[in-house]
C-alpha positions, 0 to 999 in steps of 0.5 A, a space after each residue: 057890782 055883786 060879786 060871789 066867790 067860787 073855789 076861791 075865784 071872784 065871779 061879778 053877778 052882772 048881765 051882758 047888757 051891764 058888762 057893755 055899760 060897765 065896759 064903756 064907761 070904763 073906757 072913758 077913765 083913761 085907765 087900764 085893766 083887764 076883763 076875764 071870763 071864768 067858767 067851772 074849768 077856770 075856776 078848777 085852774 084857780 082852785 089849785 093855783 093861788 097866783 091864777 085866782 089872784 089874777 081872776 081876783 084883780 080883774 076889772 070884771 070877772 063875767 059868769 061864763 057857764 051854767 055850772 057856776 050857778 051850781 057852784 054858787 049854790 053849793 057855797 050858799 049863795 046866788 048867781 043870776 046871770 050868765 054871759 058866754 064869751 062869744 056873746 060878749 066879744 060880738 057886743 065888744 065889737 059892736 061897741 068899739 065901732 059904735 065909739 070909735 075904739 081900735 080893737 086887736 085880737 091874738 089867735 095862735 092859730 093863724 087859720 082861725 084868726 084870719 077867718 074870724 077877721 073876715 067874719 068880723 069885717 063883713 059884719 062891722 065894716 067901719 070897725 079898726 081891727 086887727 088879727 096879729 099871731 103872737 107865736 108860741 106862748 107857753 101856759 104861764 103867758 111867757 112868750 118867744 117873739 122878741 117883737 111882740 110888744 112892740 107889734 102891739 104898740 105900734 098899733 096902739 089898740 084900744 082894745 085887745 082880745 087875747 084867745 089863748 085859752 086859760 090859763 095861758 092867756 090871764 097869766 099873758 095878760 097880767 105879766 104885760 098889760 103894764 107894758 102894752 100900749 091899751 086900755 082893755 085886755 080881754 081873755 076870751 078863750 075859745 070864742 073866736 072858734 064861734 066867731 071864725 065859724 069853725 063851731 057852730 053854737 048850740 041852739 038857743 033852747 040848749 043854751 036855756 038849758 044849760 046843757 050848751 056843754 053838751 052841744 060842745 062834746 057833739 061837735 069835738 067828742 076829743 074834749 070829754 077829759 074837760 066837759 068832765 071835769 066841768 060837770 063832775 069834777 068841779 061840783 065835787 071841787 066845790 063841795 070839798 072846798 065848802 066843807 072842807 072849810 069847817 074842819 080841815 086846817 091848811 099846811 103852812 110854812 113860815 120863817 123866823 129869819 136872822 141876820 147877823 146882828 141877831 135881828 128878825 125879818 118882818 113884812 108888812 101884808 099887802 091886803 091886811 096891812 099888818 106885819 108878819 113873819 114871811 110865810 106860805 103854803 105847804 101843800 102835801 108836804 109831810 116829810 122834813 125834806 118836803 117841809 124844807 123844800 116848801 120854806 125855800 121855795 115860799 121864801 124865793 117866791 115871796 122875798 125873791 131870794 134864796 139866801 137862807 140857811 136852815 137852821 132849826 124846824 118846829 114842825 106844827 107847832 101851832 095852828 089858828 082859825 081863819 077870821 070868819 069874814 069874807 076874805 078867808 071863807 070866800 077865798 080859801 077853802 080850810 079852816 085854818 093854818 096849820 104852821 111849821 115854824 123855821 129858823 132861817 139864817 140870812 146869808 145875803 145882802 139887803 140888796 138881795 130882797 126883792 118882795 112879792 108886792 102881791 104879797 108884801 108892801 115893805 119889809 124891815 129887821 127888828 130886834 126881838 125885844 121889839 118885834 111883839 110891839 110891831 106884828 099884827 095880834 094875830 101873829 104875836 103868838 107864833 113870834 113869841 114861839 119863834 123867841 121861846 124856842 129860838 132864844 140861844 140863838 138870839 
């Protein structure tokens, strides 16, 4: 499938018919995955949230839902030919499920909408095995309060699950729980059930072709004006900022030169690129010493699963480098490169405290100072050498 990246989020340039074909084939494989339906507003969430972008990138298919994505792709020098709305996709998935005898479970946090949608769907597809489940309260990070929710889902053994919480909670819920759930495919469908249930009317076909379905939605729900501004005004401005910011702006970053009692140095193996590196992470808006220290503590906690470190020394903005000129960096990051602050950290915990974020790193090890330059990725040798030189009194 062809794909473009808009504000770092993967978008598959795929038509409705092609998407249904891919879904039908996938359901025969016995594998498990999920599908997302990004629109400009969802891409804006990913613009600010790297973890959310990763969820989008790891999806089986990322459906282009919103005419504004065509403009976004054009700003990035790409072409996006297909637009498929979540509501249209839902109807076709329901049709496929009835035809192939797949069972469907759908979530909706508003019981009255869920009941109405179930009634409409059952009338149109009377032979479809479908169930509506009210999941109870779900927060923005996809965490739920109902202790029996996973058990209730698995009792139904649904082949397909439609998650209608709205972004980003539906994507976070899917990402956190798909491995626990007995299903084949999960779909984040946004507000599609508002249209399926009849609570809202779809825009006329002529409005959709002109790409002004957002205006029809605004007429029906004037309170959405802030969200419309995000999609119509802030989104293209963010695209312009990302596209041209990547030509001269360096991302702030904190890297950790972590040593143990044996004066060995901690390195990790990057999950995507395979090379051995010093653990590091973003430090957006961190200008002061306190903010940079806060950033390195946060990033180490997220990537290594522990905060058992003592800050010994800091080298502010000691090194900067440009991204490699390849798709991995140009399409998914808005900066020219990274400007790094290097911290010397003394590890105060036990090795068993280290629990890697496997999205970032696959392995870790302690290594002697005289072997580290042979081991680390070529692009990271210079930063390591700075650490060896500047922190030599501690080694």
